[in-house]
C-alpha positions as CSV (number, residue, x, y, z in Angstrom):
1,M,-80.2,-50.2,178.0
2,I,-80.6,-52.2,174.7
3,V,-79.2,-49.6,172.7
4,E,-75.9,-49.1,175.3
5,Q,-75.9,-53.4,175.0
6,L,-76.6,-53.2,171.2
7,N,-73.0,-50.7,170.4
8,T,-70.8,-52.6,173.0
9,L,-71.4,-54.9,170.4
10,L,-70.3,-53.6,167.5
11,T,-67.3,-52.9,169.3
12,I,-66.2,-55.9,170.6
13,S,-66.8,-58.2,167.6
14,D,-65.7,-59.4,164.7
15,H,-67.2,-57.7,161.5
16,D,-68.7,-60.6,160.0
17,S,-70.2,-62.3,163.3
18,N,-73.4,-62.7,163.8
19,E,-73.2,-60.5,167.3
20,Y,-72.2,-57.6,164.6
21,L,-74.3,-58.4,161.8
22,I,-77.3,-58.9,164.2
23,S,-76.7,-55.6,165.9
24,T,-76.6,-53.8,162.8
25,Y,-79.8,-55.4,161.9
26,L,-82.0,-54.0,164.4
27,L,-80.0,-50.6,165.3
28,N,-80.7,-49.6,161.5
29,N,-84.0,-50.8,160.7
30,W,-85.6,-50.3,164.6
31,K,-88.2,-48.0,163.1
32,N,-91.0,-51.0,161.9
33,I,-88.5,-53.4,163.6
34,V,-91.6,-53.8,165.5
35,N,-93.5,-54.7,162.5
36,Y,-91.3,-58.1,161.9
37,K,-92.2,-61.1,162.1
38,M,-89.0,-62.7,163.1
39,N,-89.3,-65.0,160.3
40,E,-89.1,-61.7,158.1
41,V,-85.5,-61.3,159.2
42,L,-84.3,-64.4,158.9
43,M,-84.5,-62.8,155.5
44,E,-82.9,-60.0,155.9
45,I,-79.2,-61.6,157.7
46,P,-77.2,-64.5,157.7
47,V,-78.2,-66.5,160.5
48,S,-80.7,-69.0,162.0
49,K,-83.1,-68.9,164.0
50,S,-81.3,-70.0,167.1
51,T,-79.0,-68.0,166.5
52,L,-81.1,-65.2,166.8
53,S,-82.9,-66.8,169.9
54,R,-79.7,-67.3,171.1
55,F,-78.9,-63.1,170.5
56,C,-81.7,-62.3,171.7
57,K,-81.1,-64.7,175.9
58,T,-77.8,-62.9,175.6
59,L,-78.9,-59.8,176.2
60,G,-80.9,-61.2,178.9
61,Y,-84.1,-60.8,176.8
62,R,-86.9,-64.2,176.9
63,N,-87.6,-63.7,172.8
64,F,-87.1,-61.7,169.9
65,T,-89.9,-60.0,170.6
66,D,-89.3,-58.1,173.5
67,V,-86.5,-57.0,172.0
68,Q,-88.0,-56.1,169.3
69,Y,-90.7,-53.2,171.8
70,Q,-87.4,-52.5,174.1
71,L,-85.2,-51.4,171.2
72,F,-88.4,-49.2,169.9
73,F,-89.2,-47.9,172.6
74,E,-85.4,-46.8,173.9
75,M,-85.3,-45.3,170.0
76,S,-88.5,-43.7,170.1
77,K,-87.5,-41.4,173.1
78,V,-84.2,-40.2,171.9
79,H,-84.1,-37.0,172.1
80,P,-82.4,-34.5,169.5
81,Y,-79.0,-34.0,171.3
82,K,-78.0,-30.4,171.6
83,N,-74.4,-29.0,172.8
84,N,-72.9,-25.3,173.4
85,V,-70.3,-25.9,171.2
86,E,-69.7,-22.5,169.0
87,L,-68.6,-23.2,165.2
88,E,-65.8,-21.4,165.2
89,E,-63.3,-23.0,167.1
90,V,-63.7,-26.1,164.2
91,I,-64.1,-24.4,161.4
92,H,-60.9,-25.7,160.5
93,L,-61.5,-29.3,160.1
94,K,-65.0,-28.4,157.7
95,P,-62.7,-29.7,154.9
96,V,-62.0,-32.5,156.0
97,L,-65.6,-33.5,157.5
98,K,-66.9,-32.6,154.0
99,N,-70.1,-35.2,152.9
100,K,-68.2,-37.7,155.4
101,K,-71.2,-40.7,156.5
102,R,-68.6,-42.2,158.8
103,I,-66.0,-41.8,161.4
104,V,-63.7,-45.1,161.4
105,V,-61.6,-44.2,165.8
106,I,-58.1,-45.4,166.4
107,G,-55.9,-45.4,169.3
108,D,-55.5,-47.5,172.8
109,E,-58.0,-48.8,174.2
110,N,-58.2,-46.4,177.5
111,S,-58.6,-43.6,174.8
112,M,-61.5,-45.2,172.8
113,T,-63.6,-46.3,175.8
114,P,-64.4,-43.4,176.8
115,L,-66.4,-42.6,173.9
116,L,-69.3,-44.7,173.4
117,I,-71.9,-42.7,173.6
118,Y,-71.2,-41.1,171.1
119,K,-71.8,-44.2,168.4
120,Q,-75.6,-43.1,169.0
121,I,-75.5,-39.8,168.9
122,F,-73.8,-39.5,166.0
123,F,-75.9,-42.5,164.3
124,N,-79.0,-39.9,165.3
125,I,-77.7,-37.6,162.5
126,G,-76.7,-40.3,159.6
127,I,-73.3,-41.0,160.7
128,E,-71.8,-44.1,161.5
129,F,-69.3,-44.4,164.5
130,V,-67.0,-46.8,164.2
131,M,-64.7,-48.3,166.9
132,K,-62.6,-52.1,168.1
133,F,-62.2,-52.8,171.7
134,K,-59.6,-55.7,170.2
135,N,-55.6,-56.8,170.7
136,S,-55.3,-55.8,167.3
137,R,-53.3,-53.3,165.4
138,P,-55.0,-50.0,164.5
139,I,-54.2,-50.8,160.6
140,D,-56.0,-54.1,160.8
141,V,-58.9,-51.9,162.2
142,L,-58.5,-50.0,158.8
143,Q,-58.4,-52.9,156.6
144,E,-60.7,-54.6,158.5
145,F,-63.4,-52.5,157.6
146,C,-62.4,-51.2,154.7
147,V,-61.8,-47.6,155.0
148,S,-61.8,-45.1,152.2
149,Q,-61.6,-41.5,150.8
150,E,-65.2,-41.2,152.1
151,D,-64.2,-42.4,155.3
152,I,-62.6,-39.5,158.2
153,V,-60.0,-41.8,160.7
154,I,-59.9,-40.6,163.6
155,Y,-56.5,-41.2,166.4
156,V,-57.0,-41.2,169.8
157,S,-54.6,-40.9,172.2
158,L,-55.1,-39.4,176.6
159,Y,-51.8,-40.8,177.3
160,K,-49.3,-39.6,174.9
161,T,-48.3,-37.3,173.0
162,N,-48.4,-37.5,168.7
163,L,-44.1,-37.5,170.1
164,E,-44.2,-40.3,171.6
165,L,-46.3,-42.3,169.3
166,L,-44.0,-41.4,166.1
167,A,-40.8,-42.5,169.1
168,N,-42.6,-46.1,169.2
169,I,-42.6,-48.2,166.8
170,F,-44.8,-51.2,168.6
171,E,-47.6,-48.0,168.6
172,H,-48.2,-48.8,165.2
173,Y,-48.7,-45.4,164.6
174,I,-46.0,-44.4,161.5
175,E,-47.5,-47.1,160.0
176,V,-51.4,-46.2,160.2
177,I,-50.0,-42.7,158.9
178,D,-48.0,-43.9,156.0
179,Y,-51.2,-45.7,155.5
180,L,-53.5,-43.7,155.5
181,R,-51.7,-41.3,153.3
182,K,-51.4,-43.2,151.1
183,Q,-54.7,-44.5,150.6
184,D,-55.1,-40.1,150.6
185,I,-57.4,-41.2,153.6
186,S,-58.3,-38.0,155.7
187,Y,-57.8,-37.6,159.5
188,I,-57.5,-36.1,162.0
189,Y,-55.1,-36.7,166.0
190,I,-57.7,-35.9,168.9
191,G,-54.8,-36.0,171.3
192,Q,-51.3,-34.4,173.5
193,M,-49.3,-33.3,171.1
194,V,-45.7,-31.6,170.8
195,D,-45.6,-31.3,167.3
196,K,-48.0,-29.0,165.6
197,K,-47.0,-28.3,162.5
198,E,-45.6,-31.1,160.0
199,N,-46.9,-34.3,161.3
200,E,-50.9,-33.6,161.8
201,E,-52.6,-30.9,159.3
202,Y,-56.1,-31.5,161.0
203,F,-56.0,-31.7,164.3
204,L,-58.3,-31.0,167.7
205,Q,-55.2,-31.1,170.6
206,I,-55.1,-32.2,174.2
207,K,-53.9,-30.4,177.3
208,P,-51.0,-32.5,179.1
209,S,-52.5,-33.3,183.0
210,S,-52.5,-35.3,185.5
211,N,-55.9,-35.9,185.8
212,V,-57.7,-38.6,184.1
213,S,-60.6,-36.9,184.4
214,D,-59.7,-33.5,182.7
215,L,-58.4,-35.2,180.3
216,I,-61.7,-37.4,179.3
217,F,-63.3,-34.0,179.8
218,Q,-61.6,-32.7,176.8
219,L,-61.7,-35.7,175.2
220,C,-65.5,-35.0,174.6
221,Q,-65.7,-32.0,174.3
222,A,-62.9,-32.4,170.9
223,F,-66.0,-34.9,169.9
224,E,-69.2,-32.1,170.7
225,K,-66.6,-30.0,168.2
226,I,-66.5,-32.6,165.4
227,Y,-70.2,-33.5,166.2
228,A,-71.0,-29.5,166.3
229,L,-70.2,-29.5,162.3
230,L,-71.3,-32.8,161.3
231,S,-74.8,-32.2,162.8
232,V,-75.0,-28.3,160.4
233,E,-73.7,-30.4,157.6
234,N,-76.3,-32.8,157.8
235,N,-78.9,-30.7,158.7
């Protein structure tokens, strides 16, 4: 699916790369994309005609026209996403999520990978969902995307507790939390926990389990809860 391809490119490409610019433009303009000629698109994004053509072929399509129609077809078939989460389960997060239009997810790549599907789910209710799969410090990701008080940062950790993250300087967790607090940027911790009081004001706990599938299920359920609250806020 081209939508999945574009969302994947957004998670692995540098913020100022051609791949990121083109993918962002296509997803943001899918409703009218079939009405645009290639030259009109090139006036909106700073890439060459050959670069855009090469991008389309990299995705597995013959030309830009094929990309236009496939993207429009897939996006127009998307039905409103529904879940059965009770809002009472996440009502404590309401103050920190209020009026947020972008979610920035950081953490280790293994914890973030199951969340790729949520990029499109949140996009469909007007919430940008940002992740980065690359070997860089989480603080670098925050700075790359110029994270501000208008954003909500979510730190995810499936396999280590918050205490383990705090104790290991190579996890860069302390660095991230200090940065967010100094900038007065709201954040939520989603993961296994030991200390719930002093370090994380807003959190969703993942219970320890030897079953990886169970950990992933709990992680996805946490984001289902956040989606449930934000979908109400944005309707």
